[in-house]
C-alpha positions in Angstrom: -42.0 -61.3 69.8 -39.0 -59.5 68.3 -36.1 -61.8 67.4 -32.5 -61.7 68.5 -30.4 -59.0 67.0 -26.7 -59.0 67.6 -25.0 -56.0 69.2 -21.5 -57.4 68.8 -18.9 -54.8 67.9 -16.6 -56.9 65.7 -13.7 -54.5 65.9 -13.8 -54.7 69.7 -13.7 -58.5 70.2 -10.4 -60.4 69.9 -12.0 -63.8 69.0 -15.2 -65.6 68.2 -15.7 -68.9 70.0 -18.0 -71.0 67.8 -18.7 -73.8 70.2 -20.0 -73.1 73.7 -22.5 -75.4 75.5 -25.4 -74.3 77.7 -25.9 -77.2 80.1 -28.1 -75.6 82.8 -31.0 -73.2 82.7 -32.2 -70.5 85.1 -34.6 -73.0 86.7 -31.9 -75.5 87.7 -32.7 -78.0 84.9 -29.7 -79.8 83.4 -29.2 -80.8 79.8 -27.8 -84.2 80.9 -28.4 -86.5 83.8 -25.8 -86.6 86.6 -24.1 -89.8 85.4 -23.5 -88.4 81.9 -22.3 -85.1 83.4 -19.9 -86.8 85.7 -18.6 -89.1 82.9 -17.9 -86.1 80.5 -16.3 -84.1 83.4 -14.0 -87.0 84.1 -13.1 -87.5 80.5 -12.2 -83.8 80.1 -10.7 -83.4 83.6 -12.8 -80.3 83.8 -13.2 -78.3 87.0 -16.2 -78.1 89.4 -18.0 -75.2 87.6 -19.5 -77.6 85.1 -22.9 -75.9 84.5 -22.6 -72.1 84.4 -25.7 -70.2 83.5 -26.0 -68.1 80.3 -25.5 -64.9 82.3 -22.3 -66.3 83.8 -21.1 -67.4 80.4 -21.8 -63.9 79.0 -19.9 -62.3 81.9 -16.9 -64.6 81.3 -16.7 -63.8 77.6 -17.2 -60.1 78.2 -14.2 -60.2 80.5 -12.2 -61.9 77.7 -13.4 -59.5 75.0 -14.7 -62.5 73.0 -18.0 -63.3 71.4 -19.4 -66.8 71.6 -21.9 -69.0 69.8 -24.0 -70.8 72.4 -26.4 -73.7 72.2 -27.9 -76.8 73.9 -28.5 -80.2 72.4 -32.1 -81.5 72.2 -31.7 -85.2 72.7 -35.1 -85.7 74.3 -36.0 -88.8 72.4 -32.7 -90.6 73.0 -32.3 -89.5 76.6 -35.9 -89.7 77.6 -35.8 -86.4 79.4 -36.9 -82.8 78.7 -34.3 -80.8 76.8 -33.2 -77.3 77.8 -35.3 -74.7 76.0 -33.6 -73.2 72.9 -36.2 -70.5 73.0 -35.1 -69.4 76.5 -31.5 -69.6 75.4 -32.2 -67.3 72.5 -34.1 -64.9 74.8 -31.1 -64.8 77.2 -28.8 -64.2 74.3 -30.9 -61.2 73.3 -30.2 -59.8 76.8 -26.5 -60.4 76.2 -26.3 -59.6 72.5 -23.0 -57.8 72.9 -21.2 -61.1 73.3 -23.6 -64.1 72.7 -24.9 -65.5 69.4 -27.7 -68.1 69.7 -27.9 -71.4 67.8 -31.0 -73.6 68.3 -31.3 -77.3 68.7 -34.2 -79.6 67.6 -34.6 -83.3 67.9 -34.5 -84.7 64.3 -36.3 -87.9 65.4 -39.4 -85.8 65.9 -39.8 -85.3 62.1 -42.3 -82.6 61.2 -42.5 -81.3 64.8 -38.7 -80.6 64.7 -39.2 -78.6 61.5 -42.0 -76.6 63.0 -39.9 -75.8 66.1 -36.9 -74.8 64.0 -39.1 -72.4 62.0 -40.2 -70.7 65.2 -36.7 -70.5 66.5 -35.6 -68.8 63.3 -38.6 -66.5 62.7 -39.4 -65.5 66.2 -36.2 -65.9 68.2 -33.6 -65.1 65.6 -31.2 -68.0 66.0 -28.3 -68.1 63.5 -27.9 -71.9 63.2 -28.6 -75.3 64.7 -26.5 -77.8 66.7 -26.8 -81.5 66.0 -25.1 -84.3 67.9 -25.9 -87.5 66.0 -24.4 -89.9 68.6 -26.2 -88.3 71.5 -29.4 -87.7 69.6 -29.4 -91.2 68.2 -29.9 -90.4 64.5 -28.1 -91.0 61.2 -27.5 -87.6 59.6 -27.4 -89.1 56.1 -30.9 -90.7 56.5 -33.2 -89.0 53.9 -36.0 -88.9 56.5 -34.2 -85.8 57.9 -33.7 -84.1 54.5 -36.9 -81.9 54.8 -35.3 -80.4 57.9 -32.1 -79.6 56.2 -34.0 -78.2 53.2 -35.8 -75.8 55.4 -32.6 -74.8 57.2 -30.8 -74.2 53.9 -33.7 -72.1 52.6 -33.4 -69.8 55.6 -29.7 -69.4 55.4 -29.0 -71.3 58.5 -25.7 -72.9 59.7 -25.8 -76.6 60.7 -23.2 -77.5 63.3 -22.6 -81.3 63.6 -20.7 -83.0 66.3 -18.2 -85.4 64.8 -15.8 -88.0 66.2 -15.3 -89.2 69.7 -17.5 -87.8 72.5 -16.8 -87.5 76.2 -20.5 -88.0 76.9 -20.9 -91.5 78.1 -17.1 -92.1 78.1 -16.0 -94.8 80.5 -19.5 -96.1 81.2 -20.7 -99.6 80.3 -21.4 -99.6 76.6 -20.9 -95.9 76.7 -24.5 -95.7 77.9 -25.6 -96.9 74.5 -24.2 -93.9 72.6 -23.0 -94.9 69.2 -19.8 -93.2 67.9 -20.3 -94.3 64.3 -23.3 -92.0 64.0 -20.8 -89.1 64.2 -18.6 -90.2 61.4 -18.1 -87.1 59.2 -18.8 -88.9 55.9 -22.4 -89.3 57.0 -22.6 -85.5 56.8 -20.9 -85.5 53.4 -24.2 -86.7 51.9 -25.9 -83.7 53.4 -23.3 -81.3 52.2 -23.6 -82.7 48.7 -27.4 -82.6 48.6 -27.7 -79.1 50.1 -24.9 -76.9 48.8 -26.6 -73.8 50.2 -26.5 -75.2 53.7 -23.4 -74.0 55.6 -22.1 -76.9 57.6 -19.6 -76.9 60.5 -17.9 -80.2 61.5 -17.3 -79.9 65.2 -14.0 -81.1 66.8 -11.0 -82.7 65.2 -13.2 -85.7 64.3 -10.9 -88.3 65.8 -10.6 -91.1 64.6 -11.9 -89.7 61.3 -9.9 -86.4 61.0 -8.9 -87.1 57.4 -12.5 -87.4 56.4 -13.2 -83.9 57.8 -10.1 -82.5 56.1 -11.2 -84.0 52.8 -14.7 -82.7 53.1 -13.7 -79.1 54.0 -11.2 -79.2 51.0 -13.8 -80.6 48.6 -17.0 -78.7 49.5 -17.2 -75.0 49.7 -20.0 -75.2 52.2 -18.1 -77.3 54.8 -16.1 -75.9 57.7 -14.3 -77.3 60.7 -14.3 -76.0 64.3 -11.4 -76.9 66.5 -13.3 -77.4 69.8 -13.2 -80.2 72.3 -9.5 -80.8 72.3 -6.5 -78.8 73.6 -4.7 -77.6 70.4 -1.5 -79.3 71.6 -3.2 -82.6 71.0 -4.5 -81.8 67.5 -3.5 -84.3 64.8 -0.5 -83.1 62.8 -2.2 -83.2 59.5 -5.0 -80.9 60.8 -2.5 -78.3 62.1 -0.7 -78.4 58.7 -3.9 -77.9 56.7 -5.4 -75.3 59.0 -2.3 -73.1 58.4 -2.3 -73.6 54.7 -5.0 -74.8 52.3 -7.8 -74.7 54.9 -6.9 -71.4 56.6 -10.3 -70.0 55.4 -12.3 -73.0 56.5 -11.2 -73.6 60.1 -12.8 -71.9 63.2 -11.9 -71.4 66.8 -14.1 -73.3 69.2 -13.4 -74.2 72.8 -16.2 -76.5 74.0 -16.6 -74.3 77.1 -17.4 -75.1 79.9 -15.4 -78.3 79.4 -12.4 -76.4 78.0 -11.7 -72.8 79.0 -11.1 -70.5 76.1 -8.0 -69.1 77.8 -6.4 -72.5 78.0 -7.3 -73.1 74.3 -5.8 -69.8 73.2 -2.6 -70.5 75.2 -2.1 -73.9 73.7 -3.1 -72.6 70.2 -0.3 -70.1 70.5 2.2 -72.9 70.6 1.2 -74.3 67.2 3.2 -73.7 64.0 0.6 -71.7 62.2 1.3 -68.5 60.2 0.0 -65.3 61.6 -2.4 -64.6 58.7 -4.0 -68.0 59.2 -4.1 -67.6 63.0 -6.1 -64.4 62.7 -8.6 -66.0 60.3 -9.1 -69.0 62.6 -9.7 -67.1 65.8 -12.0 -64.5 64.4 -12.1 -63.7 60.7 -13.6 -66.9 59.4 -16.4 -67.0 62.0 -17.2 -63.4 61.4 -17.7 -64.0 57.7 -19.6 -67.2 58.2 -22.0 -65.6 60.7 -22.4 -62.5 58.6 -21.0 -60.1 61.2 -19.8 -56.7 60.2 -17.3 -54.2 61.5 -19.0 -52.1 64.2 -22.5 -52.8 65.5 -24.4 -55.1 63.2 
């Protein structure tokens, strides 16, 4: 099988969205059960089109002249249900390679099996990185039991995208459906960043209530970045806005969290922030292009 090869023309896209969820496949299977879907939709006050297919997402981003990094979250152990296929997602991205970039997801609780699956996703399907959600997947990212997985990802030049901070999944449910927020504290990922300096790490979201941890990590470690997904920019903590426009202007990335937050809404609210134009251009496109290894023209 030939792997994914991007056909994105960098000079023709206006932005790169680094955080887009695939929550339904072509067979009608959902990434989350209905209770969790409803809870997150209520938390984000999102519309009715909660589970667009990959082709629908590609069409949306094509219309916007944007590229997007897409992924699912394999939480099969914690949720006791079959995950969406990262292999199928990568195949669909290959058919929409002008706008979509595939990340894979594996369940770290599966140990060696997760490593084997990650190798296949890299070697045969051409994924560019992996998405982890410690709270939803029910694992501590600093646990050394998971270090062989990180070592393999680092050796293959992968990007590791970690959910951090609050999550809308389980929000408002009794006990949050057992989902533990503390597993998504950024400093748990700091151990990983220190141990694997060749592993590029993205801390997803403003990391509330731990935003200062993410800022400190991105300032301290060359291999740590922050994406700004999951929140409307008008609600970003003031210190994050200040640093994104100054000392972290090369370390911050546009991410929407689509389909929960539409990229047009994100861009509209981002335009209202006090961020210099040079930093703004880096955040919406330049930083992601460099991190993903995209080049001007067809890559």
